[in-house]
C-alpha positions as CSV (number, residue, x, y, z in Angstrom):
1,M,-1.7,-6.5,-14.5
2,K,-5.3,-5.6,-13.7
3,K,-6.6,-8.5,-15.8
4,I,-4.4,-11.0,-13.8
5,F,-5.6,-9.5,-10.6
6,T,-9.2,-9.8,-11.8
7,V,-8.8,-13.5,-12.7
8,L,-7.2,-14.2,-9.2
9,T,-10.1,-12.4,-7.5
10,V,-12.7,-14.3,-9.3
11,I,-11.1,-17.6,-8.4
12,A,-10.6,-16.5,-4.8
13,A,-14.4,-15.3,-4.7
14,M,-15.5,-18.7,-6.0
15,L,-13.4,-20.5,-3.3
16,F,-14.7,-18.0,-0.7
17,G,-18.2,-19.0,-1.4
18,A,-17.3,-22.8,-1.4
19,E,-18.4,-24.8,1.7
20,T,-15.3,-26.8,2.8
21,A,-13.9,-28.0,6.2
22,R,-10.6,-26.8,5.1
23,A,-11.4,-23.1,5.2
24,Q,-10.0,-20.7,7.8
25,V,-10.7,-17.1,8.8
26,G,-7.8,-15.1,9.9
27,L,-7.5,-11.8,11.7
28,E,-4.2,-9.8,11.5
29,V,-2.7,-6.6,12.8
30,G,0.7,-5.2,12.1
31,Y,3.3,-2.5,11.5
32,V,3.8,-0.8,8.1
33,N,6.9,1.1,6.8
34,S,6.4,2.5,3.4
35,V,8.0,4.9,0.8
36,Q,6.7,6.6,-2.3
37,R,9.3,7.5,-4.9
38,L,8.8,10.3,-7.4
39,K,10.8,10.5,-10.4
40,A,10.4,13.8,-12.3
41,E,11.7,15.0,-15.7
42,G,15.4,15.8,-15.7
43,D,16.1,12.7,-13.5
44,Q,14.9,14.5,-10.4
45,K,14.1,12.1,-7.6
46,Y,12.0,12.6,-4.4
47,K,10.4,10.5,-1.8
48,M,7.7,10.3,0.8
49,P,8.5,8.0,3.7
50,Q,5.6,6.9,5.9
51,S,4.9,4.4,8.8
52,G,1.7,3.2,10.5
53,F,-0.4,0.1,11.0
54,Y,-2.7,-2.3,9.2
55,L,-5.8,-4.4,9.9
56,E,-6.7,-7.4,7.9
57,V,-9.2,-10.2,7.8
58,D,-8.8,-13.1,5.3
59,Y,-10.5,-16.2,4.3
60,G,-8.1,-19.1,3.5
61,V,-8.9,-22.2,1.6
62,R,-6.6,-25.1,1.3
63,L,-6.4,-26.5,-2.3
64,F,-4.0,-29.3,-2.1
65,R,-1.6,-30.4,0.8
66,G,0.2,-27.1,1.8
67,L,-1.1,-25.0,-1.1
68,K,-3.7,-22.3,-0.1
69,V,-5.4,-19.2,-1.4
70,A,-6.6,-16.5,0.9
71,P,-8.4,-13.5,-0.3
72,G,-8.7,-10.7,2.2
73,I,-9.6,-7.1,3.1
74,Q,-7.1,-4.8,4.5
75,Y,-7.1,-1.2,6.0
76,A,-3.9,0.8,6.3
77,Y,-3.2,4.0,8.1
78,L,0.1,5.8,7.1
79,A,1.6,8.9,8.5
80,G,5.0,10.6,7.7
81,E,6.6,13.4,5.8
82,S,6.6,14.5,2.2
83,R,9.9,15.3,0.6
84,F,8.2,16.3,-2.7
85,P,9.1,19.7,-3.6
86,L,6.0,22.0,-3.0
87,Q,7.3,25.4,-3.6
88,P,6.0,27.0,-6.9
89,S,9.7,27.7,-7.9
90,A,10.4,23.9,-7.9
91,P,11.6,22.7,-11.3
92,F,8.6,20.4,-12.2
93,V,5.8,22.6,-10.6
94,K,3.4,23.9,-13.3
95,S,1.2,25.9,-11.2
96,S,0.9,27.4,-7.7
97,V,-0.6,25.5,-4.8
98,G,-3.8,26.8,-3.4
99,D,-3.6,30.5,-2.9
100,A,0.1,30.5,-2.7
101,T,2.4,32.7,-4.8
102,V,6.1,32.7,-5.5
103,D,6.4,35.5,-2.8
104,D,4.6,33.4,-0.2
105,P,5.4,29.8,-1.0
106,V,3.5,26.8,0.6
107,G,6.6,24.8,1.0
108,P,7.8,24.3,4.5
109,A,10.9,25.8,6.1
110,P,14.1,24.2,4.9
111,D,14.7,22.1,8.1
112,K,11.1,20.7,8.2
113,H,9.0,18.7,5.8
114,P,5.1,18.7,5.6
115,E,3.3,16.0,7.5
116,T,1.2,13.5,5.6
117,V,-1.6,11.1,6.6
118,E,-3.1,8.6,4.3
119,H,-5.8,5.9,4.4
120,Y,-5.9,2.8,2.2
121,L,-8.3,0.0,1.6
122,S,-7.0,-3.0,-0.2
123,I,-7.8,-6.5,-1.5
124,P,-4.9,-8.7,-1.1
125,V,-4.9,-12.3,-2.4
126,D,-2.3,-14.6,-0.6
127,I,-1.1,-17.6,-2.7
128,S,0.9,-19.6,-0.3
129,Y,2.5,-23.0,0.5
130,T,3.0,-24.3,4.1
131,F,5.7,-26.6,5.1
132,G,4.7,-28.5,8.2
133,F,7.0,-29.3,11.1
134,G,4.9,-31.5,13.3
135,R,1.4,-30.3,14.5
136,A,2.9,-27.3,16.4
137,F,4.7,-25.4,13.9
138,G,4.3,-24.5,10.0
139,L,6.5,-22.3,7.9
140,T,4.7,-20.6,4.9
141,A,6.1,-18.9,1.8
142,F,3.8,-16.7,-0.2
143,I,3.2,-14.1,-3.0
144,T,0.4,-11.6,-2.7
145,P,-1.1,-9.6,-5.6
146,T,-2.8,-6.6,-4.1
147,M,-5.3,-4.0,-5.6
148,S,-5.3,-0.9,-3.4
149,C,-7.4,2.3,-3.3
150,G,-6.5,5.4,-1.5
151,L,-9.5,6.5,0.6
152,K,-8.0,9.8,1.9
153,S,-4.8,11.7,1.7
154,E,-3.9,14.8,3.7
155,M,-0.9,17.0,3.8
156,K,-0.3,19.6,6.8
157,V,1.7,22.6,5.9
158,R,1.9,25.6,8.3
159,N,-0.9,24.3,10.3
160,T,-3.1,24.0,7.2
161,S,-4.6,20.8,6.0
162,T,-4.8,20.1,2.2
163,D,-6.0,17.3,0.0
164,M,-3.0,15.5,-1.3
165,Y,-4.8,14.3,-4.4
166,K,-5.9,17.8,-5.2
167,T,-2.5,19.3,-4.4
168,M,-0.6,16.8,-6.7
169,S,-3.1,17.6,-9.5
170,E,-2.3,21.2,-9.2
171,M,1.4,20.7,-9.0
172,L,1.5,18.5,-12.0
173,G,-1.2,20.3,-14.0
174,K,-3.6,17.5,-14.5
175,D,-6.8,16.2,-12.7
176,G,-6.2,12.9,-11.0
177,A,-2.4,13.2,-11.4
178,Y,-1.9,11.3,-8.2
179,S,-3.8,8.1,-8.8
180,R,-5.8,6.6,-5.9
181,V,-5.6,3.1,-7.5
182,D,-2.3,1.0,-7.0
183,F,-1.4,-2.5,-7.8
184,Q,1.3,-4.3,-5.7
185,L,3.0,-7.6,-5.7
186,G,4.2,-8.9,-2.3
187,I,6.5,-11.7,-1.2
188,G,7.0,-12.9,2.3
189,L,7.2,-15.6,5.0
190,S,5.0,-16.5,7.9
191,A,5.1,-18.9,10.8
192,D,2.0,-20.6,12.2
193,I,2.2,-21.7,15.9
194,L,-0.2,-24.2,17.3
195,K,-2.3,-23.9,14.2
196,H,-4.0,-20.7,15.6
197,F,-1.2,-18.1,15.9
198,R,0.7,-16.5,13.1
199,I,3.8,-14.2,12.7
200,K,4.1,-12.6,9.4
201,C,6.6,-10.6,7.4
202,S,6.4,-9.2,3.7
203,Y,7.5,-6.7,1.3
204,D,5.2,-5.2,-1.3
205,F,6.6,-3.9,-4.7
206,G,4.5,-1.1,-6.2
207,L,4.1,-2.1,-9.8
208,A,1.6,0.5,-11.0
209,D,2.6,4.1,-11.8
210,R,0.5,6.3,-9.8
211,A,1.6,9.5,-11.5
212,T,-0.7,9.8,-14.5
213,V,1.2,12.4,-16.4
214,S,4.0,12.0,-18.9
215,D,7.6,12.5,-17.7
216,F,6.7,11.5,-14.2
217,S,6.6,8.2,-12.3
218,L,5.4,7.4,-8.8
219,H,5.7,3.9,-7.1
220,H,4.7,2.8,-3.7
221,N,6.7,0.1,-1.9
222,M,5.7,-1.3,1.6
223,F,7.3,-3.4,4.3
224,K,4.9,-5.1,6.8
225,V,5.3,-7.2,9.8
226,G,2.3,-8.6,11.8
227,I,0.7,-11.0,14.2
228,G,-2.6,-12.8,13.7
229,V,-5.1,-15.3,14.9
230,I,-6.6,-18.1,12.9
231,F,-9.9,-19.6,13.5
């Protein structure tokens, strides 16, 4: 998957550097709803739902008729709650979290889950085809391979903020157990109005397993809807 993404990125970079009258710069902002699903040994399943916003700038190059490639840079802010079991007594936890002990668990009260805040920087590459309906309207279908990197991940438990990457590593007993790197494949539709305004909706499937330990799998899916301006 990484090789495919690398090839697409190289092609996109070549197009990015090409001087062409068909190129357009786009600015986009929108809402994100995401969920990370953890599957642990013994068929235990947990999830971490989050929501937030994203900001994106892209550079679209028209190749042939309605076919276009648009590499971009995207920042996403996500906040929500973790339903991953944090108590040291949880079945898959291999060590305590921080200074916690079995007698004083880090886990929240049963009726409340810990808050999470995460920041991501991604490189999406839109491959799209636009169907024009006159000069005022265009409908676009696209697929988007995306390489994503987690910049920061915080979890707030009992008024204490902890590093999620470090906490997950302690829980699963391995450094880097919660990988910062993710690879996603998105599909979606967008509508261009008057050639300068865009409404966009997409769903990204998390293809990479962000849990780097055996007997565990962690995938990140995202739903996005946004509006943009095309120059």
